[in-house]
Biotite code that builds the C-alpha atoms (Angstrom):
import biotite.structure as struc

atoms = struc.array([
    struc.Atom([17.652, 8.448, 32.067], chain_id="A", res_id=1, res_name="UNK", atom_name="CA", element="C"),
    struc.Atom([21.042, 10.148, 31.579], chain_id="A", res_id=2, res_name="UNK", atom_name="CA", element="C"),
    struc.Atom([23.833, 8.732, 29.417], chain_id="A", res_id=3, res_name="UNK", atom_name="CA", element="C"),
    struc.Atom([25.939, 8.350, 32.553], chain_id="A", res_id=4, res_name="UNK", atom_name="CA", element="C"),
    struc.Atom([23.316, 6.158, 34.227], chain_id="A", res_id=5, res_name="UNK", atom_name="CA", element="C"),
    struc.Atom([22.783, 4.155, 31.031], chain_id="A", res_id=6, res_name="UNK", atom_name="CA", element="C"),
    struc.Atom([26.511, 3.402, 30.875], chain_id="A", res_id=7, res_name="UNK", atom_name="CA", element="C"),
    struc.Atom([26.488, 2.411, 34.547], chain_id="A", res_id=8, res_name="UNK", atom_name="CA", element="C"),
    struc.Atom([23.575, 0.032, 33.957], chain_id="A", res_id=9, res_name="UNK", atom_name="CA", element="C"),
    struc.Atom([25.414, -1.562, 31.017], chain_id="A", res_id=10, res_name="UNK", atom_name="CA", element="C"),
    struc.Atom([28.442, -2.141, 33.252], chain_id="A", res_id=11, res_name="UNK", atom_name="CA", element="C"),
    struc.Atom([26.247, -3.578, 36.012], chain_id="A", res_id=12, res_name="UNK", atom_name="CA", element="C"),
    struc.Atom([24.620, -5.977, 33.545], chain_id="A", res_id=13, res_name="UNK", atom_name="CA", element="C"),
    struc.Atom([28.054, -7.191, 32.407], chain_id="A", res_id=14, res_name="UNK", atom_name="CA", element="C"),
    struc.Atom([29.105, -7.676, 36.016], chain_id="A", res_id=15, res_name="UNK", atom_name="CA", element="C"),
    struc.Atom([25.926, -9.608, 36.801], chain_id="A", res_id=16, res_name="UNK", atom_name="CA", element="C"),
    struc.Atom([26.564, -11.828, 33.778], chain_id="A", res_id=17, res_name="UNK", atom_name="CA", element="C"),
    struc.Atom([30.065, -12.567, 35.063], chain_id="A", res_id=18, res_name="UNK", atom_name="CA", element="C"),
    struc.Atom([28.590, -13.240, 38.516], chain_id="A", res_id=19, res_name="UNK", atom_name="CA", element="C"),
    struc.Atom([27.036, -16.359, 37.033], chain_id="A", res_id=20, res_name="UNK", atom_name="CA", element="C"),
    struc.Atom([30.520, -17.720, 36.252], chain_id="A", res_id=21, res_name="UNK", atom_name="CA", element="C"),
    struc.Atom([31.473, -21.180, 37.465], chain_id="A", res_id=22, res_name="UNK", atom_name="CA", element="C"),
    struc.Atom([34.693, -19.618, 38.796], chain_id="A", res_id=23, res_name="UNK", atom_name="CA", element="C"),
    struc.Atom([33.806, -18.745, 42.375], chain_id="A", res_id=24, res_name="UNK", atom_name="CA", element="C"),
    struc.Atom([36.392, -15.964, 42.748], chain_id="A", res_id=25, res_name="UNK", atom_name="CA", element="C"),
    struc.Atom([35.455, -14.368, 39.441], chain_id="A", res_id=26, res_name="UNK", atom_name="CA", element="C"),
    struc.Atom([31.748, -14.570, 40.296], chain_id="A", res_id=27, res_name="UNK", atom_name="CA", element="C"),
    struc.Atom([32.248, -13.032, 43.741], chain_id="A", res_id=28, res_name="UNK", atom_name="CA", element="C"),
    struc.Atom([34.382, -10.175, 42.364], chain_id="A", res_id=29, res_name="UNK", atom_name="CA", element="C"),
    struc.Atom([31.842, -9.423, 39.640], chain_id="A", res_id=30, res_name="UNK", atom_name="CA", element="C"),
    struc.Atom([28.976, -9.388, 42.133], chain_id="A", res_id=31, res_name="UNK", atom_name="CA", element="C"),
    struc.Atom([30.845, -6.977, 44.429], chain_id="A", res_id=32, res_name="UNK", atom_name="CA", element="C"),
    struc.Atom([31.514, -4.674, 41.466], chain_id="A", res_id=33, res_name="UNK", atom_name="CA", element="C"),
    struc.Atom([27.847, -4.796, 40.450], chain_id="A", res_id=34, res_name="UNK", atom_name="CA", element="C"),
    struc.Atom([26.712, -3.982, 43.991], chain_id="A", res_id=35, res_name="UNK", atom_name="CA", element="C"),
    struc.Atom([29.233, -1.135, 44.269], chain_id="A", res_id=36, res_name="UNK", atom_name="CA", element="C"),
    struc.Atom([28.059, 0.410, 40.991], chain_id="A", res_id=37, res_name="UNK", atom_name="CA", element="C"),
    struc.Atom([24.421, 0.100, 42.019], chain_id="A", res_id=38, res_name="UNK", atom_name="CA", element="C"),
    struc.Atom([25.139, 1.835, 45.324], chain_id="A", res_id=39, res_name="UNK", atom_name="CA", element="C"),
    struc.Atom([27.178, 4.568, 43.599], chain_id="A", res_id=40, res_name="UNK", atom_name="CA", element="C"),
    struc.Atom([24.360, 5.422, 41.192], chain_id="A", res_id=41, res_name="UNK", atom_name="CA", element="C"),
    struc.Atom([21.492, 4.744, 43.632], chain_id="A", res_id=42, res_name="UNK", atom_name="CA", element="C"),
    struc.Atom([20.108, 1.902, 41.508], chain_id="A", res_id=43, res_name="UNK", atom_name="CA", element="C"),
    struc.Atom([18.282, -1.263, 42.531], chain_id="A", res_id=44, res_name="UNK", atom_name="CA", element="C"),
    struc.Atom([17.488, -4.552, 40.787], chain_id="A", res_id=45, res_name="UNK", atom_name="CA", element="C"),
    struc.Atom([14.178, -3.166, 39.469], chain_id="A", res_id=46, res_name="UNK", atom_name="CA", element="C"),
    struc.Atom([16.051, -0.324, 37.761], chain_id="A", res_id=47, res_name="UNK", atom_name="CA", element="C"),
    struc.Atom([18.376, -2.814, 36.080], chain_id="A", res_id=48, res_name="UNK", atom_name="CA", element="C"),
    struc.Atom([15.522, -4.991, 34.853], chain_id="A", res_id=49, res_name="UNK", atom_name="CA", element="C"),
    struc.Atom([13.428, -2.014, 33.748], chain_id="A", res_id=50, res_name="UNK", atom_name="CA", element="C"),
    struc.Atom([16.271, -0.765, 31.550], chain_id="A", res_id=51, res_name="UNK", atom_name="CA", element="C"),
    struc.Atom([15.207, -3.483, 29.079], chain_id="A", res_id=52, res_name="UNK", atom_name="CA", element="C"),
    struc.Atom([11.700, -2.009, 28.854], chain_id="A", res_id=53, res_name="UNK", atom_name="CA", element="C"),
    struc.Atom([11.291, 0.617, 26.130], chain_id="A", res_id=54, res_name="UNK", atom_name="CA", element="C"),
    struc.Atom([8.420, 2.900, 25.108], chain_id="A", res_id=55, res_name="UNK", atom_name="CA", element="C"),
    struc.Atom([7.690, 4.331, 21.668], chain_id="A", res_id=56, res_name="UNK", atom_name="CA", element="C"),
    struc.Atom([4.923, 6.779, 20.761], chain_id="A", res_id=57, res_name="UNK", atom_name="CA", element="C"),
    struc.Atom([2.831, 6.908, 17.577], chain_id="A", res_id=58, res_name="UNK", atom_name="CA", element="C"),
    struc.Atom([0.127, 9.377, 16.493], chain_id="A", res_id=59, res_name="UNK", atom_name="CA", element="C"),
    struc.Atom([-3.396, 8.002, 16.878], chain_id="A", res_id=60, res_name="UNK", atom_name="CA", element="C"),
    struc.Atom([-5.525, 10.752, 15.341], chain_id="A", res_id=61, res_name="UNK", atom_name="CA", element="C"),
    struc.Atom([-6.836, 14.240, 16.049], chain_id="A", res_id=62, res_name="UNK", atom_name="CA", element="C"),
    struc.Atom([-9.805, 13.189, 18.223], chain_id="A", res_id=63, res_name="UNK", atom_name="CA", element="C"),
    struc.Atom([-9.589, 13.438, 22.019], chain_id="A", res_id=64, res_name="UNK", atom_name="CA", element="C"),
    struc.Atom([-11.398, 10.092, 22.308], chain_id="A", res_id=65, res_name="UNK", atom_name="CA", element="C"),
    struc.Atom([-10.249, 7.307, 19.947], chain_id="A", res_id=66, res_name="UNK", atom_name="CA", element="C"),
    struc.Atom([-12.732, 5.906, 17.447], chain_id="A", res_id=67, res_name="UNK", atom_name="CA", element="C"),
    struc.Atom([-13.322, 2.195, 18.031], chain_id="A", res_id=68, res_name="UNK", atom_name="CA", element="C"),
    struc.Atom([-11.467, 1.107, 14.896], chain_id="A", res_id=69, res_name="UNK", atom_name="CA", element="C"),
    struc.Atom([-8.326, 2.882, 16.186], chain_id="A", res_id=70, res_name="UNK", atom_name="CA", element="C"),
    struc.Atom([-8.682, 0.958, 19.436], chain_id="A", res_id=71, res_name="UNK", atom_name="CA", element="C"),
    struc.Atom([-9.088, -2.264, 17.413], chain_id="A", res_id=72, res_name="UNK", atom_name="CA", element="C"),
    struc.Atom([-5.873, -1.530, 15.525], chain_id="A", res_id=73, res_name="UNK", atom_name="CA", element="C"),
    struc.Atom([-4.050, -1.034, 18.822], chain_id="A", res_id=74, res_name="UNK", atom_name="CA", element="C"),
    struc.Atom([-5.297, -4.446, 19.993], chain_id="A", res_id=75, res_name="UNK", atom_name="CA", element="C"),
    struc.Atom([-4.095, -6.079, 16.759], chain_id="A", res_id=76, res_name="UNK", atom_name="CA", element="C"),
    struc.Atom([-0.611, -4.628, 17.326], chain_id="A", res_id=77, res_name="UNK", atom_name="CA", element="C"),
    struc.Atom([-0.567, -5.656, 20.995], chain_id="A", res_id=78, res_name="UNK", atom_name="CA", element="C"),
    struc.Atom([-1.463, -9.214, 20.055], chain_id="A", res_id=79, res_name="UNK", atom_name="CA", element="C"),
    struc.Atom([1.157, -9.406, 17.302], chain_id="A", res_id=80, res_name="UNK", atom_name="CA", element="C"),
    struc.Atom([4.152, -8.073, 19.208], chain_id="A", res_id=81, res_name="UNK", atom_name="CA", element="C"),
    struc.Atom([3.486, -8.886, 22.846], chain_id="A", res_id=82, res_name="UNK", atom_name="CA", element="C"),
    struc.Atom([3.490, -5.223, 23.876], chain_id="A", res_id=83, res_name="UNK", atom_name="CA", element="C"),
    struc.Atom([1.145, -3.092, 25.921], chain_id="A", res_id=84, res_name="UNK", atom_name="CA", element="C"),
    struc.Atom([-0.361, 0.195, 24.754], chain_id="A", res_id=85, res_name="UNK", atom_name="CA", element="C"),
    struc.Atom([-1.629, 3.350, 26.438], chain_id="A", res_id=86, res_name="UNK", atom_name="CA", element="C"),
    struc.Atom([-3.608, 6.139, 24.764], chain_id="A", res_id=87, res_name="UNK", atom_name="CA", element="C"),
    struc.Atom([-2.322, 9.567, 25.795], chain_id="A", res_id=88, res_name="UNK", atom_name="CA", element="C"),
    struc.Atom([-4.372, 12.737, 25.225], chain_id="A", res_id=89, res_name="UNK", atom_name="CA", element="C"),
    struc.Atom([-2.656, 15.954, 24.169], chain_id="A", res_id=90, res_name="UNK", atom_name="CA", element="C"),
    struc.Atom([-3.834, 19.298, 22.820], chain_id="A", res_id=91, res_name="UNK", atom_name="CA", element="C"),
    struc.Atom([-3.592, 18.149, 19.171], chain_id="A", res_id=92, res_name="UNK", atom_name="CA", element="C"),
    struc.Atom([-5.470, 14.886, 19.671], chain_id="A", res_id=93, res_name="UNK", atom_name="CA", element="C"),
    struc.Atom([-4.373, 11.435, 20.779], chain_id="A", res_id=94, res_name="UNK", atom_name="CA", element="C"),
    struc.Atom([-1.089, 9.526, 20.829], chain_id="A", res_id=95, res_name="UNK", atom_name="CA", element="C"),
    struc.Atom([-0.531, 5.885, 21.634], chain_id="A", res_id=96, res_name="UNK", atom_name="CA", element="C"),
    struc.Atom([2.491, 4.699, 23.594], chain_id="A", res_id=97, res_name="UNK", atom_name="CA", element="C"),
    struc.Atom([3.662, 1.135, 23.029], chain_id="A", res_id=98, res_name="UNK", atom_name="CA", element="C"),
    struc.Atom([5.647, -0.501, 25.823], chain_id="A", res_id=99, res_name="UNK", atom_name="CA", element="C"),
    struc.Atom([7.769, -3.599, 25.237], chain_id="A", res_id=100, res_name="UNK", atom_name="CA", element="C"),
    struc.Atom([11.086, -5.336, 25.722], chain_id="A", res_id=101, res_name="UNK", atom_name="CA", element="C"),
    struc.Atom([14.070, -4.132, 23.657], chain_id="A", res_id=102, res_name="UNK", atom_name="CA", element="C"),
    struc.Atom([12.925, -3.507, 20.031], chain_id="A", res_id=103, res_name="UNK", atom_name="CA", element="C"),
    struc.Atom([9.309, -4.606, 20.541], chain_id="A", res_id=104, res_name="UNK", atom_name="CA", element="C"),
    struc.Atom([7.967, -1.120, 21.243], chain_id="A", res_id=105, res_name="UNK", atom_name="CA", element="C"),
    struc.Atom([9.744, 0.462, 18.259], chain_id="A", res_id=106, res_name="UNK", atom_name="CA", element="C"),
    struc.Atom([8.526, -2.228, 15.865], chain_id="A", res_id=107, res_name="UNK", atom_name="CA", element="C"),
    struc.Atom([4.980, -2.041, 17.269], chain_id="A", res_id=108, res_name="UNK", atom_name="CA", element="C"),
    struc.Atom([4.882, 1.748, 16.787], chain_id="A", res_id=109, res_name="UNK", atom_name="CA", element="C"),
    struc.Atom([6.170, 1.349, 13.217], chain_id="A", res_id=110, res_name="UNK", atom_name="CA", element="C"),
    struc.Atom([3.528, -1.298, 12.444], chain_id="A", res_id=111, res_name="UNK", atom_name="CA", element="C"),
    struc.Atom([0.734, 0.814, 13.962], chain_id="A", res_id=112, res_name="UNK", atom_name="CA", element="C"),
    struc.Atom([1.790, 3.918, 12.006], chain_id="A", res_id=113, res_name="UNK", atom_name="CA", element="C"),
    struc.Atom([2.098, 2.007, 8.720], chain_id="A", res_id=114, res_name="UNK", atom_name="CA", element="C"),
    struc.Atom([-1.238, 0.211, 9.020], chain_id="A", res_id=115, res_name="UNK", atom_name="CA", element="C"),
    struc.Atom([-3.035, 3.299, 10.360], chain_id="A", res_id=116, res_name="UNK", atom_name="CA", element="C"),
    struc.Atom([-1.867, 5.301, 7.328], chain_id="A", res_id=117, res_name="UNK", atom_name="CA", element="C"),
    struc.Atom([-3.222, 2.632, 4.944], chain_id="A", res_id=118, res_name="UNK", atom_name="CA", element="C"),
    struc.Atom([-6.457, 2.310, 6.907], chain_id="A", res_id=119, res_name="UNK", atom_name="CA", element="C"),
    struc.Atom([-7.115, 6.066, 6.796], chain_id="A", res_id=120, res_name="UNK", atom_name="CA", element="C"),
    struc.Atom([-6.410, 6.179, 3.059], chain_id="A", res_id=121, res_name="UNK", atom_name="CA", element="C"),
    struc.Atom([-8.733, 3.243, 2.300], chain_id="A", res_id=122, res_name="UNK", atom_name="CA", element="C"),
    struc.Atom([-11.446, 4.612, 4.612], chain_id="A", res_id=123, res_name="UNK", atom_name="CA", element="C"),
    struc.Atom([-11.237, 8.017, 2.900], chain_id="A", res_id=124, res_name="UNK", atom_name="CA", element="C"),
    struc.Atom([-11.447, 6.415, -0.555], chain_id="A", res_id=125, res_name="UNK", atom_name="CA", element="C"),
    struc.Atom([-14.486, 4.402, 0.523], chain_id="A", res_id=126, res_name="UNK", atom_name="CA", element="C"),
    struc.Atom([-16.197, 7.480, 1.958], chain_id="A", res_id=127, res_name="UNK", atom_name="CA", element="C"),
    struc.Atom([-15.924, 9.193, -1.421], chain_id="A", res_id=128, res_name="UNK", atom_name="CA", element="C"),
    struc.Atom([-18.126, 6.441, -2.882], chain_id="A", res_id=129, res_name="UNK", atom_name="CA", element="C"),
    struc.Atom([-20.939, 7.440, -0.488], chain_id="A", res_id=130, res_name="UNK", atom_name="CA", element="C"),
    struc.Atom([-21.825, 10.779, -2.097], chain_id="A", res_id=131, res_name="UNK", atom_name="CA", element="C"),
    struc.Atom([-25.575, 10.138, -1.947], chain_id="A", res_id=132, res_name="UNK", atom_name="CA", element="C"),
    struc.Atom([-25.564, 9.774, 1.870], chain_id="A", res_id=133, res_name="UNK", atom_name="CA", element="C"),
    struc.Atom([-25.775, 12.465, 4.546], chain_id="A", res_id=134, res_name="UNK", atom_name="CA", element="C"),
    struc.Atom([-22.529, 13.273, 6.416], chain_id="A", res_id=135, res_name="UNK", atom_name="CA", element="C"),
    struc.Atom([-23.498, 11.357, 9.582], chain_id="A", res_id=136, res_name="UNK", atom_name="CA", element="C"),
    struc.Atom([-24.315, 8.245, 7.544], chain_id="A", res_id=137, res_name="UNK", atom_name="CA", element="C"),
    struc.Atom([-21.070, 8.573, 5.584], chain_id="A", res_id=138, res_name="UNK", atom_name="CA", element="C"),
    struc.Atom([-19.040, 8.666, 8.784], chain_id="A", res_id=139, res_name="UNK", atom_name="CA", element="C"),
    struc.Atom([-20.906, 5.721, 10.324], chain_id="A", res_id=140, res_name="UNK", atom_name="CA", element="C"),
    struc.Atom([-20.567, 3.533, 7.242], chain_id="A", res_id=141, res_name="UNK", atom_name="CA", element="C"),
    struc.Atom([-16.901, 4.484, 6.861], chain_id="A", res_id=142, res_name="UNK", atom_name="CA", element="C"),
    struc.Atom([-16.236, 3.552, 10.489], chain_id="A", res_id=143, res_name="UNK", atom_name="CA", element="C"),
    struc.Atom([-17.920, 0.176, 9.907], chain_id="A", res_id=144, res_name="UNK", atom_name="CA", element="C"),
    struc.Atom([-15.793, -0.221, 6.761], chain_id="A", res_id=145, res_name="UNK", atom_name="CA", element="C"),
    struc.Atom([-12.681, 0.435, 8.876], chain_id="A", res_id=146, res_name="UNK", atom_name="CA", element="C"),
    struc.Atom([-13.683, -2.254, 11.378], chain_id="A", res_id=147, res_name="UNK", atom_name="CA", element="C"),
    struc.Atom([-14.163, -4.727, 8.537], chain_id="A", res_id=148, res_name="UNK", atom_name="CA", element="C"),
    struc.Atom([-10.733, -3.713, 7.200], chain_id="A", res_id=149, res_name="UNK", atom_name="CA", element="C"),
    struc.Atom([-9.144, -4.508, 10.543], chain_id="A", res_id=150, res_name="UNK", atom_name="CA", element="C"),
    struc.Atom([-10.928, -7.852, 10.788], chain_id="A", res_id=151, res_name="UNK", atom_name="CA", element="C"),
    struc.Atom([-9.092, -8.912, 7.616], chain_id="A", res_id=152, res_name="UNK", atom_name="CA", element="C"),
    struc.Atom([-5.739, -7.672, 8.932], chain_id="A", res_id=153, res_name="UNK", atom_name="CA", element="C"),
    struc.Atom([-6.314, -9.372, 12.273], chain_id="A", res_id=154, res_name="UNK", atom_name="CA", element="C"),
    struc.Atom([-6.880, -12.733, 10.592], chain_id="A", res_id=155, res_name="UNK", atom_name="CA", element="C"),
    struc.Atom([-3.342, -12.537, 9.168], chain_id="A", res_id=156, res_name="UNK", atom_name="CA", element="C"),
    struc.Atom([-1.572, -11.421, 12.324], chain_id="A", res_id=157, res_name="UNK", atom_name="CA", element="C"),
    struc.Atom([1.096, -13.723, 13.709], chain_id="A", res_id=158, res_name="UNK", atom_name="CA", element="C"),
    struc.Atom([0.281, -14.006, 17.397], chain_id="A", res_id=159, res_name="UNK", atom_name="CA", element="C"),
    struc.Atom([3.569, -13.624, 19.257], chain_id="A", res_id=160, res_name="UNK", atom_name="CA", element="C"),
    struc.Atom([3.681, -15.327, 22.644], chain_id="A", res_id=161, res_name="UNK", atom_name="CA", element="C"),
    struc.Atom([4.746, -12.908, 25.381], chain_id="A", res_id=162, res_name="UNK", atom_name="CA", element="C"),
    struc.Atom([6.685, -14.629, 28.170], chain_id="A", res_id=163, res_name="UNK", atom_name="CA", element="C"),
    struc.Atom([5.519, -13.999, 31.717], chain_id="A", res_id=164, res_name="UNK", atom_name="CA", element="C"),
    struc.Atom([8.711, -12.148, 32.805], chain_id="A", res_id=165, res_name="UNK", atom_name="CA", element="C"),
    struc.Atom([8.106, -9.637, 30.009], chain_id="A", res_id=166, res_name="UNK", atom_name="CA", element="C"),
    struc.Atom([4.528, -9.071, 31.142], chain_id="A", res_id=167, res_name="UNK", atom_name="CA", element="C"),
    struc.Atom([5.618, -8.428, 34.709], chain_id="A", res_id=168, res_name="UNK", atom_name="CA", element="C"),
    struc.Atom([8.360, -6.018, 33.644], chain_id="A", res_id=169, res_name="UNK", atom_name="CA", element="C"),
    struc.Atom([5.960, -4.091, 31.424], chain_id="A", res_id=170, res_name="UNK", atom_name="CA", element="C"),
    struc.Atom([3.434, -3.861, 34.273], chain_id="A", res_id=171, res_name="UNK", atom_name="CA", element="C"),
    struc.Atom([6.178, -2.564, 36.570], chain_id="A", res_id=172, res_name="UNK", atom_name="CA", element="C"),
    struc.Atom([7.214, 0.031, 33.979], chain_id="A", res_id=173, res_name="UNK", atom_name="CA", element="C"),
    struc.Atom([3.592, 1.176, 33.569], chain_id="A", res_id=174, res_name="UNK", atom_name="CA", element="C"),
    struc.Atom([3.137, 1.482, 37.325], chain_id="A", res_id=175, res_name="UNK", atom_name="CA", element="C"),
    struc.Atom([6.123, 3.847, 37.467], chain_id="A", res_id=176, res_name="UNK", atom_name="CA", element="C"),
    struc.Atom([5.685, 5.765, 34.198], chain_id="A", res_id=177, res_name="UNK", atom_name="CA", element="C"),
    struc.Atom([1.850, 5.923, 34.094], chain_id="A", res_id=178, res_name="UNK", atom_name="CA", element="C"),
    struc.Atom([0.492, 5.396, 37.630], chain_id="A", res_id=179, res_name="UNK", atom_name="CA", element="C"),
    struc.Atom([-2.901, 6.986, 36.901], chain_id="A", res_id=180, res_name="UNK", atom_name="CA", element="C"),
    struc.Atom([-4.181, 5.329, 33.727], chain_id="A", res_id=181, res_name="UNK", atom_name="CA", element="C"),
    struc.Atom([-7.924, 5.081, 33.085], chain_id="A", res_id=182, res_name="UNK", atom_name="CA", element="C"),
    struc.Atom([-10.020, 2.843, 30.859], chain_id="A", res_id=183, res_name="UNK", atom_name="CA", element="C"),
    struc.Atom([-10.809, 4.560, 27.556], chain_id="A", res_id=184, res_name="UNK", atom_name="CA", element="C"),
    struc.Atom([-14.262, 4.022, 26.086], chain_id="A", res_id=185, res_name="UNK", atom_name="CA", element="C"),
    struc.Atom([-13.668, 4.180, 22.331], chain_id="A", res_id=186, res_name="UNK", atom_name="CA", element="C"),
    struc.Atom([-16.426, 5.686, 20.169], chain_id="A", res_id=187, res_name="UNK", atom_name="CA", element="C"),
    struc.Atom([-18.297, 2.934, 18.322], chain_id="A", res_id=188, res_name="UNK", atom_name="CA", element="C"),
    struc.Atom([-20.365, 3.557, 15.175], chain_id="A", res_id=189, res_name="UNK", atom_name="CA", element="C"),
    struc.Atom([-24.134, 3.233, 15.710], chain_id="A", res_id=190, res_name="UNK", atom_name="CA", element="C"),
    struc.Atom([-24.372, 0.466, 13.166], chain_id="A", res_id=191, res_name="UNK", atom_name="CA", element="C"),
    struc.Atom([-27.569, -0.044, 11.158], chain_id="A", res_id=192, res_name="UNK", atom_name="CA", element="C"),
    struc.Atom([-28.903, -3.042, 9.268], chain_id="A", res_id=193, res_name="UNK", atom_name="CA", element="C"),
    struc.Atom([-27.744, -1.816, 5.867], chain_id="A", res_id=194, res_name="UNK", atom_name="CA", element="C"),
    struc.Atom([-24.122, -1.315, 7.043], chain_id="A", res_id=195, res_name="UNK", atom_name="CA", element="C"),
    struc.Atom([-23.190, -4.960, 6.485], chain_id="A", res_id=196, res_name="UNK", atom_name="CA", element="C"),
    struc.Atom([-21.970, -4.190, 2.955], chain_id="A", res_id=197, res_name="UNK", atom_name="CA", element="C"),
    struc.Atom([-19.636, -1.505, 4.330], chain_id="A", res_id=198, res_name="UNK", atom_name="CA", element="C"),
    struc.Atom([-18.068, -4.029, 6.711], chain_id="A", res_id=199, res_name="UNK", atom_name="CA", element="C"),
    struc.Atom([-17.700, -6.576, 3.903], chain_id="A", res_id=200, res_name="UNK", atom_name="CA", element="C"),
    struc.Atom([-16.012, -4.039, 1.604], chain_id="A", res_id=201, res_name="UNK", atom_name="CA", element="C"),
    struc.Atom([-13.686, -3.061, 4.417], chain_id="A", res_id=202, res_name="UNK", atom_name="CA", element="C"),
    struc.Atom([-12.787, -6.698, 5.004], chain_id="A", res_id=203, res_name="UNK", atom_name="CA", element="C"),
    struc.Atom([-11.984, -7.200, 1.325], chain_id="A", res_id=204, res_name="UNK", atom_name="CA", element="C"),
    struc.Atom([-9.857, -4.049, 1.177], chain_id="A", res_id=205, res_name="UNK", atom_name="CA", element="C"),
    struc.Atom([-8.085, -4.866, 4.444], chain_id="A", res_id=206, res_name="UNK", atom_name="CA", element="C"),
    struc.Atom([-6.903, -8.118, 2.907], chain_id="A", res_id=207, res_name="UNK", atom_name="CA", element="C"),
    struc.Atom([-4.747, -6.027, 0.560], chain_id="A", res_id=208, res_name="UNK", atom_name="CA", element="C"),
    struc.Atom([-2.912, -4.183, 3.339], chain_id="A", res_id=209, res_name="UNK", atom_name="CA", element="C"),
    struc.Atom([0.886, -4.482, 3.358], chain_id="A", res_id=210, res_name="UNK", atom_name="CA", element="C"),
    struc.Atom([3.546, -4.061, 6.001], chain_id="A", res_id=211, res_name="UNK", atom_name="CA", element="C"),
    struc.Atom([7.195, -4.075, 4.978], chain_id="A", res_id=212, res_name="UNK", atom_name="CA", element="C"),
    struc.Atom([10.360, -4.188, 7.031], chain_id="A", res_id=213, res_name="UNK", atom_name="CA", element="C"),
    struc.Atom([10.723, -1.562, 9.725], chain_id="A", res_id=214, res_name="UNK", atom_name="CA", element="C"),
    struc.Atom([13.903, -0.330, 11.360], chain_id="A", res_id=215, res_name="UNK", atom_name="CA", element="C"),
    struc.Atom([15.547, -3.103, 13.331], chain_id="A", res_id=216, res_name="UNK", atom_name="CA", element="C"),
    struc.Atom([12.921, -5.681, 12.363], chain_id="A", res_id=217, res_name="UNK", atom_name="CA", element="C"),
    struc.Atom([13.317, -9.209, 11.116], chain_id="A", res_id=218, res_name="UNK", atom_name="CA", element="C"),
    struc.Atom([10.847, -11.167, 8.977], chain_id="A", res_id=219, res_name="UNK", atom_name="CA", element="C"),
    struc.Atom([9.590, -12.927, 12.071], chain_id="A", res_id=220, res_name="UNK", atom_name="CA", element="C"),
    struc.Atom([9.088, -9.651, 13.927], chain_id="A", res_id=221, res_name="UNK", atom_name="CA", element="C"),
    struc.Atom([6.587, -8.228, 11.447], chain_id="A", res_id=222, res_name="UNK", atom_name="CA", element="C"),
    struc.Atom([2.927, -9.021, 10.803], chain_id="A", res_id=223, res_name="UNK", atom_name="CA", element="C"),
    struc.Atom([3.456, -11.566, 8.089], chain_id="A", res_id=224, res_name="UNK", atom_name="CA", element="C"),
    struc.Atom([5.475, -8.963, 6.114], chain_id="A", res_id=225, res_name="UNK", atom_name="CA", element="C"),
    struc.Atom([2.883, -9.172, 3.304], chain_id="A", res_id=226, res_name="UNK", atom_name="CA", element="C"),
    struc.Atom([-0.583, -9.184, 4.768], chain_id="A", res_id=227, res_name="UNK", atom_name="CA", element="C"),
])
């Protein structure tokens, strides 16, 4: 969207706000101005509403198919901030696009990036303790550890209620921006009986995860700030 169109939408929004005035003449004039601006810039009411919907992208790893714990983290973020998320493949791996109203998407992307960085560091540190195992077993146990880590984080998430109008707007945005999305089957670890300890250790370590203020965030907009 060009700067010119963005400015036009801002003016239209102001006119529509004035159109709700109790002064009949003022309301009628404002509505005419809004309609004239919409016609001039070839905009409709959906375009005006969708201007409140924002998207922000975060890196989700080098794999072309997300590991299940990455998918779990995305679900934790969606639940916390009332956003939606789409995995997008590219030649260097996978990104995740968060879609929300106003600052929601930006805060969600910040939270995902911050927690993902901590999760990868803790998973890597745990893997180094598994020197006596073969590579495949190390990876499996480390993936189970990561899922346990996220279970601890999830228990501390503040579930933000997403109002129905927001859901509908986000769906409308997705239909226009990503009309051909597909369900992604995340790669799950083939867990074995002796992997329970890995999950427990991950849960204990995940309880130490922290998330500080992001840009434009308030205390209530973050996952418990200290989690």
